C-alpha positions in Angstrom: 140.6 156.2 134.4 143.9 155.1 135.5 145.9 152.1 134.1 144.9 149.8 136.6 141.5 150.4 136.3 141.4 149.9 132.4 143.1 146.6 132.8 140.6 145.7 135.5 137.9 146.3 133.2 139.5 144.8 130.2 140.2 141.6 132.5 136.5 141.7 133.2 135.5 142.5 129.9 137.7 139.2 128.6 136.0 137.3 131.7 132.8 138.2 130.4 133.3 137.3 127.2 134.8 133.9 128.1 131.7 133.4 130.0 129.5 134.1 127.0 131.3 132.3 124.9 131.1 128.8 126.9 127.6 129.4 127.6 126.8 130.0 123.7 128.9 126.7 123.3 126.7 124.9 125.8 123.7 125.9 124.0 124.8 125.1 120.8 125.7 121.5 122.0 122.6 121.4 123.6 120.5 122.6 120.6 122.8 119.7 118.3 122.2 117.2 120.8 118.4 117.8 120.8 118.3 117.9 116.9 120.2 114.9 116.6 117.4 113.0 118.8 114.7 115.0 117.1 116.3 113.4 113.6 116.8 110.0 115.0 113.0 110.1 116.1 112.1 111.0 112.5 114.2 108.3 111.1 112.2 105.8 113.3 108.8 107.4 112.5 109.8 107.0 109.1 111.1 103.7 109.2 108.0 102.3 111.0 105.5 104.1 108.7 107.5 102.4 105.7 107.2 99.3 107.5 103.4 99.5 108.0 103.1 100.3 104.6 105.3 97.5 103.3 103.0 95.0 105.4 99.8 96.5 103.9 101.1 96.3 100.3 102.6 92.8 100.9 98.9 91.7 102.3 97.0 93.4 99.6 99.5 91.3 96.9 98.7 88.1 98.9 95.0 88.7 99.0 95.2 89.2 94.8 97.1 86.1 94.5 95.0 84.1 96.7 92.0 85.1 94.9 93.4 84.8 91.4 94.3 81.1 92.5 91.2 80.3 94.0 89.6 81.7 90.3 91.9 79.5 88.7 91.5 76.4 91.0 87.6 77.0 90.1 88.2 76.9 86.6 90.6 73.5 86.6 87.9 72.0 88.7 85.1 73.1 86.2 87.2 71.6 83.5 87.8 68.5 85.4 84.4 67.8 86.2 83.4 68.1 82.5 86.3 65.8 81.5 85.1 63.4 84.1 81.3 63.5 82.9 82.4 63.1 79.3 84.7 60.3 80.4 81.9 58.9 82.6 79.6 59.1 79.3 81.8 57.3 76.8 82.1 54.4 79.3 78.8 53.0 78.3 80.0 53.4 74.8 83.6 51.7 75.3 81.7 49.3 77.2 79.6 48.5 74.3 82.5 48.9 71.8 84.7 46.3 73.9 82.0 43.7 74.0 81.0 44.1 70.4 85.0 43.6 69.4 84.9 40.8 71.6 81.8 39.1 70.4 82.9 39.6 66.6 86.3 37.9 67.8 84.5 35.0 69.0 82.6 34.8 65.8 84.9 34.7 63.5 
């Protein structure tokens, strides 16, 4: 093999090496781009799942609060009805007491 042939083979090998390196670099960039895109898709998916879970938790909490509020209102209404009934029952006694005192004051 002559010196010229050896140099030609070295140049061909270097050219092939460059081509292989360039192809590997393109493949690496493509793989990185795909990985970044997949990561962004995963982040978006997890964000949507987290937001859905947040809405579910919030709805459950609101339902619990509404239920507790309704119970408290029912108890308060019952107490108000009892107080009102006692007040109405005492109206006759109060009228009688006022009339008795008024009559007593007239007689005095």
